[in-house]
DRENPADO-949231 format. One record per residue: z negated, x, y negated of N, C-alpha, C, O in turn; chain; residue in three letters. Coordinates in steps of 0.02 Angstrom, whole numbers, m for minus. Layout:
REM residues N
((Z X Y) (Z X Y) (Z X Y) (Z X Y) 'A' 'ALA')
...
***
This chain:
REM residues 142
((m1725 m2549 537) (m1658 m2531 568) (m1611 m2512 517) (m1572 m2467 530) 'A' 'MET')
((m1608 m2544 456) (m1562 m2525 406) (m1571 m2455 383) (m1523 m2419 370) 'A' 'ARG')
((m1633 m2434 378) (m1648 m2368 350) (m1618 m2316 396) (m1596 m2264 373) 'A' 'PHE')
((m1617 m2328 462) (m1593 m2278 509) (m1515 m2276 511) (m1486 m2226 533) 'A' 'LEU')
((m1483 m2325 489) (m1408 m2328 493) (m1375 m2280 448) (m1325 m2250 468) 'A' 'LEU')
((m1401 m2269 386) (m1371 m2224 340) (m1375 m2151 369) (m1325 m2115 373) 'A' 'LEU')
((m1437 m2131 389) (m1440 m2062 417) (m1394 m2053 478) (m1362 m2001 486) 'A' 'PRO')
((m1392 m2101 518) (m1351 m2095 581) (m1277 m2089 562) (m1242 m2045 587) 'A' 'LEU')
((m1252 m2134 516) (m1183 m2132 494) (m1170 m2065 462) (m1118 m2034 473) 'A' 'LEU')
((m1219 m2042 422) (m1205 m1977 385) (m1200 m1922 434) (m1156 m1879 428) 'A' 'SER')
((m1244 m1921 484) (m1239 m1865 531) (m1175 m1870 574) (m1146 m1819 592) 'A' 'LEU')
((m1152 m1933 591) (m1094 m1936 626) (m1034 m1910 583) (m992 m1873 607) 'A' 'TYR')
((m1031 m1931 520) (m976 m1908 482) (m976 m1834 466) (m924 m1803 458) 'A' 'LEU')
((m1037 m1807 462) (m1045 m1736 445) (m1023 m1696 510) (m998 m1640 505) 'A' 'ALA')
((m1031 m1726 569) (m1015 m1689 625) (m937 m1689 636) (m912 m1653 680) 'A' 'SER')
((m904 m1725 600) (m829 m1730 610) (m795 m1665 586) (m740 m1648 606) 'A' 'CYS')
((m830 m1631 543) (m803 m1566 522) (m855 m1511 522) (m915 m1522 524) 'A' 'ILE')
((m826 m1451 520) (m877 m1395 519) (m861 m1354 453) (m811 m1319 447) 'A' 'ASP')
((m907 m1362 407) (m901 m1325 344) (m941 m1261 342) (m951 m1232 288) 'A' 'ASP')
((m962 m1238 399) (m997 m1173 401) (m949 m1115 417) (m956 m1080 467) 'A' 'SER')
((m904 m1107 374) (m849 m1057 386) (m862 m988 355) (m818 m947 345) 'A' 'ASN')
((m929 m978 340) (m946 m916 316) (m934 m900 244) (m950 m845 221) 'A' 'GLY')
((m904 m954 205) (m897 m942 136) (m958 m970 99) (m992 m1015 123) 'A' 'THR')
((m970 m939 39) (m1027 m962 2) (m1015 m1028 m28) (m960 m1041 m53) 'A' 'GLU')
((m1067 m1075 m26) (m1067 m1139 m55) (m1072 m1137 m128) (m1121 m1110 m154) 'A' 'ALA')
((m1026 m1164 m164) (m1027 m1162 m239) (m1041 m1231 m266) (m1004 m1277 m252) 'A' 'VAL')
((m1094 m1239 m304) (m1113 m1301 m334) (m1059 m1331 m377) (m1028 m1294 m415) 'A' 'PRO')
((m1043 m1396 m373) (m991 m1424 m418) (m1025 m1474 m463) (m1077 m1503 m446) 'A' 'LEU')
((m995 m1484 m524) (m1024 m1531 m568) (m1004 m1598 m542) (m950 m1606 m515) 'A' 'GLU')
((m1048 m1645 m551) (m1036 m1713 m532) (m1072 m1769 m575) (m1118 m1752 m612) 'A' 'PHE')
((m1053 m1828 m571) (m1092 m1882 m599) (m1094 m1938 m548) (m1048 m1947 m508) 'A' 'SER')
((m1150 m1977 m550) (m1159 m2026 m500) (m1187 m2091 m532) (m1224 m2090 m581) 'A' 'ALA')
((m1168 m2143 m503) (m1191 m2210 m525) (m1213 m2251 m468) (m1174 m2260 m421) 'A' 'ARG')
((m1272 m2277 m467) (m1293 m2315 m411) (m1306 m2388 m434) (m1312 m2402 m494) 'A' 'SER')
((m1310 m2433 m387) (m1321 m2504 m402) (m1336 m2543 m341) (m1340 m2515 m286) 'A' 'GLY')
((m1345 m2608 m350) (m1356 m2655 m296) (m1295 m2701 m285) (m1248 m2705 m325) 'A' 'LEU')
((m1300 m2732 m234) (m1250 m2785 m215) (m1179 m2761 m211) (m1138 m2784 m251) 'A' 'GLN')
((m1160 m2718 m168) (m1091 m2697 m160) (m1054 m2751 m127) (m994 m2756 m141) 'A' 'SER')
((m1084 m2795 m84) (m1051 m2847 m52) (m1017 m2817 13) (m979 m2853 46) 'A' 'GLY')
((m1030 m2754 30) (m998 m2727 92) (m1052 m2730 145) (m1111 m2715 133) 'A' 'ILE')
((m1030 m2750 205) (m1069 m2744 266) (m1021 m2740 322) (m977 m2783 325) 'A' 'ASP')
((m1023 m2695 366) (m1065 m2640 376) (m1056 m2582 324) (m1005 m2579 289) 'A' 'PRO')
((m1103 m2538 321) (m1102 m2484 275) (m1042 m2439 286) (m1017 m2433 342) 'A' 'GLN')
((m1020 m2409 234) (m958 m2368 235) (m966 m2311 186) (m1006 m2312 139) 'A' 'GLN')
((m923 m2257 201) (m917 m2204 153) (m845 m2196 144) (m809 m2192 193) 'A' 'ILE')
((m821 m2193 83) (m749 m2189 67) (m738 m2133 17) (m779 m2122 m28) 'A' 'ARG')
((m684 m2100 24) (m658 m2049 m28) (m597 m2079 m56) (m546 m2094 m25) 'A' 'VAL')
((m609 m2085 m125) (m553 m2120 m164) (m517 m2070 m206) (m544 m2046 m256) 'A' 'LEU')
((m454 m2053 m187) (m419 m2002 m225) (m369 m2030 m271) (m338 m1991 m307) 'A' 'ARG')
((m358 m2096 m275) (m307 m2123 m321) (m330 m2192 m343) (m373 m2225 m314) 'A' 'SER')
((m297 m2210 m398) (m312 m2274 m433) (m306 m2334 m381) (m345 m2381 m381) 'A' 'ALA')
((m253 m2327 m337) (m239 m2378 m289) (m296 m2384 m235) (m313 m2440 m215) 'A' 'ALA')
((m326 m2325 m212) (m383 m2328 m169) (m441 m2358 m208) (m478 m2399 m181) 'A' 'ASP')
((m449 m2341 m268) (m505 m2372 m308) (m496 m2448 m318) (m544 m2485 m311) 'A' 'TYR')
((m437 m2470 m333) (m423 m2539 m346) (m435 m2581 m277) (m460 m2637 m276) 'A' 'ALA')
((m416 m2548 m225) (m430 m2584 m156) (m505 m2587 m147) (m528 m2639 m123) 'A' 'ALA')
((m546 m2541 m163) (m620 m2543 m157) (m643 m2599 m201) (m679 m2644 m178) 'A' 'LEU')
((m624 m2599 m264) (m647 m2645 m313) (m636 m2718 m289) (m678 m2763 m298) 'A' 'LEU')
((m575 m2727 m258) (m555 m2796 m238) (m595 m2819 m178) (m600 m2879 m165) 'A' 'SER')
((m624 m2771 m139) (m664 m2786 m81) (m738 m2797 m92) (m773 m2826 m51) 'A' 'GLU')
((m761 m2772 m149) (m836 m2768 m167) (m853 m2812 m226) (m810 m2839 m261) 'A' 'THR')
((m922 m2818 m237) (m947 m2854 m294) (m996 m2806 m329) (m1055 m2823 m338) 'A' 'THR')
((m971 m2744 m351) (m1015 m2696 m378) (m1041 m2719 m443) (m1004 m2743 m486) 'A' 'LEU')
((m1110 m2711 m453) (m1141 m2733 m510) (m1126 m2681 m564) (m1119 m2622 m549) 'A' 'SER')
((m1120 m2704 m629) (m1114 m2663 m685) (m1039 m2646 m694) (m996 m2663 m654) 'A' 'GLY')
((m1028 m2611 m750) (m956 m2587 m766) (m941 m2533 m723) (m978 m2485 m718) 'A' 'ALA')
((m882 m2539 m688) (m860 m2482 m642) (m841 m2418 m679) (m815 m2425 m734) 'A' 'PRO')
((m849 m2363 m658) (m827 m2303 m694) (m748 m2300 m689) (m715 m2331 m648) 'A' 'PRO')
((m724 m2259 m736) (m649 m2254 m742) (m629 m2179 m739) (m618 m2148 m791) 'A' 'THR')
((m625 m2151 m680) (m612 m2080 m674) (m536 m2068 m685) (m495 m2112 m675) 'A' 'PRO')
((m519 m2007 m707) (m453 m1983 m711) (m434 m1958 m645) (m453 m1902 m628) 'A' 'ASP')
((m398 m1994 m605) (m381 m1973 m536) (m335 m1915 m532) (m324 m1890 m476) 'A' 'PHE')
((m306 m1890 m587) (m266 m1830 m584) (m311 m1768 m579) (m286 m1715 m560) 'A' 'SER')
((m374 m1771 m596) (m417 m1710 m592) (m482 m1730 m554) (m519 m1686 m534) 'A' 'THR')
((m495 m1794 m543) (m562 m1818 m515) (m548 m1860 m452) (m491 m1880 m438) 'A' 'ARG')
((m601 m1871 m416) (m602 m1921 m361) (m672 m1949 m353) (m721 m1921 m376) 'A' 'MET')
((m675 m2007 m319) (m738 m2037 m312) (m757 m2039 m238) (m715 m2049 m194) 'A' 'LEU')
((m818 m2029 m224) (m849 m2035 m160) (m894 m2097 m162) (m942 m2100 m201) 'A' 'ILE')
((m877 m2147 m120) (m913 m2211 m123) (m959 m2214 m62) (m935 m2209 m5) 'A' 'ALA')
((m1020 m2221 m72) (m1073 m2227 m19) (m1095 m2300 m24) (m1128 m2319 m71) 'A' 'VAL')
((m1076 m2339 24) (m1089 m2413 23) (m1137 m2425 80) (m1118 m2423 139) 'A' 'LEU')
((m1202 m2437 62) (m1251 m2445 113) (m1273 m2519 125) (m1253 m2564 88) 'A' 'SER')
((m1312 m2530 175) (m1341 m2597 188) (m1417 m2596 174) (m1453 m2639 198) 'A' 'THR')
((m1440 m2547 137) (m1508 m2545 120) (m1528 m2595 67) (m1489 m2606 21) 'A' 'LEU')
((m1589 m2630 71) (m1607 m2681 25) (m1631 m2648 m41) (m1629 m2587 m50) 'A' 'ASP')
((m1653 m2692 m85) (m1671 m2667 m153) (m1735 m2626 m151) (m1751 m2596 m202) 'A' 'SER')
((m1772 m2622 m98) (m1834 m2581 m96) (m1820 m2510 m90) (m1865 m2469 m98) 'A' 'CYS')
((m1759 m2492 m77) (m1739 m2419 m70) (m1685 m2398 m123) (m1647 m2439 m148) 'A' 'TYR')
((m1685 m2337 m138) (m1640 m2313 m187) (m1594 m2256 m155) (m1614 m2221 m108) 'A' 'GLY')
((m1534 m2250 m184) (m1489 m2195 m164) (m1476 m2150 m224) (m1470 m2173 m281) 'A' 'LEU')
((m1471 m2086 m209) (m1459 m2038 m263) (m1418 m1980 m238) (m1427 m1958 m181) 'A' 'SER')
((m1371 m1955 m279) (m1335 m1892 m262) (m1379 m1833 m279) (m1396 m1823 m337) 'A' 'ALA')
((m1397 m1795 m232) (m1440 m1738 m241) (m1401 m1677 m255) (m1422 m1639 m299) 'A' 'GLU')
((m1347 m1663 m223) (m1301 m1607 m238) (m1229 m1616 m210) (m1215 m1654 m164) 'A' 'SER')
((m1186 m1579 m242) (m1115 m1578 m219) (m1097 m1504 m223) (m1101 m1472 m275) 'A' 'VAL')
((m1076 m1478 m164) (m1054 m1410 m160) (m987 m1402 m127) (m967 m1445 m89) 'A' 'VAL')
((m950 m1347 m141) (m888 m1332 m111) (m895 m1271 m67) (m922 m1220 m91) 'A' 'LYS')
((m872 m1273 m5) (m877 m1214 37) (m811 m1210 72) (m793 m1253 112) 'A' 'SER')
((m776 m1158 55) (m705 m1152 80) (m663 m1211 53) (m662 m1221 m8) 'A' 'GLY')
((m629 m1250 97) (m594 m1307 74) (m629 m1370 82) (m596 m1421 75) 'A' 'GLY')
((m689 m1372 95) (m734 m1430 103) (m780 m1446 48) (m802 m1401 13) 'A' 'PHE')
((m796 m1510 39) (m848 m1530 m8) (m899 m1564 29) (m885 m1610 68) 'A' 'ILE')
((m961 m1544 19) (m1018 m1571 50) (m1064 m1609 m1) (m1084 m1580 m51) 'A' 'ARG')
((m1077 m1670 12) (m1119 m1709 m39) (m1184 m1729 0) (m1182 m1758 55) 'A' 'VAL')
((m1240 m1711 m31) (m1307 m1729 m4) (m1330 m1789 m41) (m1336 m1786 m102) 'A' 'THR')
((m1344 m1846 m5) (m1371 m1907 m28) (m1443 m1919 m11) (m1462 m1918 48) 'A' 'VAL')
((m1485 m1932 m62) (m1555 m1945 m51) (m1568 m2019 m45) (m1535 m2060 m76) 'A' 'GLY')
((m1617 m2033 m6) (m1636 m2104 1) (m1709 m2108 m16) (m1747 m2072 17) 'A' 'VAL')
((m1731 m2146 m63) (m1801 m2153 m83) (m1827 m2220 m64) (m1789 m2268 m54) 'A' 'SER')
((m1892 m2223 m58) (m1923 m2289 m43) (m1956 m2292 21) (m1959 m2241 55) 'A' 'GLY')
((m1983 m2348 42) (m1979 m2409 3) (m2029 m2408 m52) (m2079 m2372 m51) 'A' 'PRO')
((m2014 m2452 m104) (m2057 m2456 m163) (m2122 m2490 m142) (m2122 m2533 m97) 'A' 'ALA')
((m2179 m2470 m176) (m2243 m2499 m161) (m2242 m2576 m172) (m2266 m2615 m131) 'A' 'GLU')
((m2213 m2598 m229) (m2209 m2668 m244) (m2131 m2683 m240) (m2093 m2653 m277) 'A' 'VAL')
((m2111 m2726 m196) (m2039 m2737 m187) (m2029 m2810 m173) (m2063 m2839 m131) 'A' 'CYS')
((m1982 m2839 m208) (m1962 m2910 m195) (m1923 m2918 m131) (m1908 m2974 m111) 'A' 'PRO')
((m1904 m2864 m99) (m1867 m2868 m40) (m1803 m2907 m44) (m1784 m2942 2) 'A' 'ALA')
((m1770 m2899 m103) (m1706 m2938 m109) (m1652 m2906 m64) (m1640 m2846 m69) 'A' 'VAL')
((m1619 m2944 m23) (m1571 m2919 17) (m1510 m2897 m23) (m1483 m2935 m63) 'A' 'VAL')
((m1491 m2837 m13) (m1437 m2809 m53) (m1396 m2759 m15) (m1412 m2747 43) 'A' 'GLY')
((m1348 m2732 m41) (m1311 m2678 m16) (m1305 m2625 m70) (m1259 m2626 m111) 'A' 'GLN')
((m1353 m2577 m70) (m1352 m2522 m121) (m1289 m2488 m113) (m1260 m2487 m59) 'A' 'ASN')
((m1266 m2459 m170) (m1207 m2414 m171) (m1213 m2358 m215) (m1254 m2358 m261) 'A' 'TYR')
((m1174 m2310 m204) (m1177 m2246 m245) (m1103 m2227 m254) (m1066 m2224 m205) 'A' 'LEU')
((m1082 m2215 m318) (m1013 m2191 m332) (m1024 m2122 m360) (m1059 m2115 m410) 'A' 'LEU')
((m996 m2070 m330) (m1007 m2004 m351) (m935 m1978 m380) (m885 m1979 m344) 'A' 'ILE')
((m933 m1959 m436) (m872 m1932 m471) (m869 m1856 m461) (m915 m1823 m485) 'A' 'ASP')
((m824 m1825 m431) (m820 m1755 m417) (m750 m1727 m433) (m701 m1764 m438) 'A' 'VAL')
((m745 m1662 m440) (m676 m1633 m448) (m628 m1651 m393) (m649 m1653 m335) 'A' 'PRO')
((m567 m1665 m406) (m520 m1686 m355) (m503 m1624 m310) (m494 m1568 m333) 'A' 'ARG')
((m499 m1642 m244) (m481 m1589 m194) (m448 m1621 m138) (m463 m1679 m125) 'A' 'THR')
((m402 m1588 m102) (m369 m1613 m49) (m411 m1599 14) (m396 m1626 67) 'A' 'ALA')
((m461 m1560 12) (m500 m1543 68) (m544 m1602 98) (m550 m1654 67) 'A' 'GLY')
((m571 m1592 155) (m617 m1642 184) (m683 m1644 145) (m705 m1598 109) 'A' 'GLN')
((m713 m1707 157) (m779 m1719 125) (m827 m1738 178) (m810 m1776 223) 'A' 'VAL')
((m890 m1711 174) (m942 m1731 217) (m1001 m1754 179) (m1018 m1725 127) 'A' 'SER')
((m1033 m1807 203) (m1094 m1835 168) (m1150 m1824 210) (m1148 m1844 267) 'A' 'VAL')
((m1203 m1791 186) (m1264 m1780 223) (m1321 m1822 190) (m1321 m1837 130) 'A' 'TRP')
((m1369 m1841 233) (m1426 m1879 211) (m1484 m1836 207) (m1497 m1793 249) 'A' 'HIS')
((m1521 m1848 151) (m1587 m1806 143) (m1640 m1861 125) (m1635 m1897 76) 'A' 'GLN')
((m1688 m1862 168) (m1744 m1908 154) (m1800 m1871 119) (m1802 m1810 126) 'A' 'SER')
((m1848 m1903 82) (m1902 m1871 49) (m1950 m1840 92) (m1998 m1811 69) 'A' 'PRO')
***
């Protein structure tokens, strides 16, 4: 059931905007960090455009590892907070800009052949160039 929630949420969010405006999709440079135990349930996708947005996220989560420190004057973070367990992995496959929109494609891998089935809440933080435009997150399964 958990595996189906991320695709369904992604499709719902993607349907909220129409980025097929006839402009060419331009790949954007990005970096991503994934981990376990976000502490968030139910799953969420958040666009963090300011240090205050980021501080609010950090106060609500238990992200493992050292959090990234983006320069919010030129960058923003897209947080994908899932309820998938540790048998699955999240990855940022691509980030493109089309017109005023940013489209992020998130891949889900798994389940692993040997898996301890630790209950967790996988997360993915994607650092992208700052934009005022809308963001859509798409799911891509293997």
